[in-house]
N, C-alpha and C positions, 0 to 999 in steps of 0.2 A: 048192832050195827057196824055194816061193812066198812064202812065209809071209814070213820073213827078207829076202829080194831079190825083190820082187814085179816085174814088167815096167814097170805103169804105174800110175797113179793109180788106175787102173776095178778091176784087179788086186789092190790092195791093199785098197781099200774092199769089192771081195766076200769074201774070204778073211777080214777081222775088223778091226776097229776100229786108226786109225791117226793120227798127230797131223801135221800139214808145220808146220816151223819156214823162216820165210823168214829169210835173211842176205843178207851178200854173201861171195865167196869170197876168200880172202888169198891170193895167189899164192906169199908170201914163205914161207908154213908151212903149206900146205893147209888149213887150219882155214876153217871159215866164223863168222863175226863177224857176231853179232844184233844188232839195231838199238839194246838199252842197251850194244853193244859188250862182251856173253859171247863170248867163244871157246872155239867147239867144237873140241876137237881128234879126232883119230884116224878121223875117217868116213870113209866108203868112196864115195869123187866115179868115180860111173862111167859117168857120164852128162854130165860137162860139155866143153862145146864150146872152141874154142881163143877165147880174148877174154871168154869169159863170166865176169860178174861174180855178179848175180844167182841163186843159187840155193834151192831147198829142201829141209829135209832131212826123211824122213820117222823118226817116234819109236812105236814101237808101244806103249802105254799098258804093258805089263808090263816096256819097257826103262827107266822114269822108277824112281828110289830117292827114297824123302822124307828129308829129311837135317834139322840144327838148323841148315842155312847154315854151314858150315865146309869143306863139301868142296868138290871143285872140278873143273869150270865145275858152275856151277848158274841155276838158272831160277828167281824169284822171283817166289811166285804166294802167292794165298790160297784153300784149300780153298773152293768156292761150292756143292759139294753131294756128298752120297755116292747110290752106286748098290749094294744088293745083290745078288751076283747070284752065288748059294749059297755057293760052299767061299772066295771073295772078295769083296771091295769093289772096287768103282772110283770113283776120287775124278775129281769136275770141279773144276779149278786155273782159274782167272781168271789169268793172266802180264797181261805190257806186251805179247805180242806176240797176246794175244787167249786164247782157252779152249785148255784142251789137259785129256785122260782121263789120267790117271794109274792107274795101279795094275799088278799086285793089293796091296792094304794086307790085311793081315791082319783076315778077318771074327772074329777072337778079340776 
């Protein structure tokens, strides 16, 4: 499944849109801690070397979910742009870690 688990960043970009979020690996619980302190758990870490601390997590736009701020983990941001793509709308969100593509949001 190259879309879900691409072999490289090049393959990820060739197959579709993606977001890379950078953080630090917490060895105690295998979570990725973002610069704002948010911990992302349940991440598949298949290319992490021994002693490696800095990691990047690839998240496809369709794997983000918008919510009212009560769900966890969460990445806070502000919607800055919308792009209608036929059956859905993709959002551009400004986060403390930079821009992220989020979608699909309902087109209706």
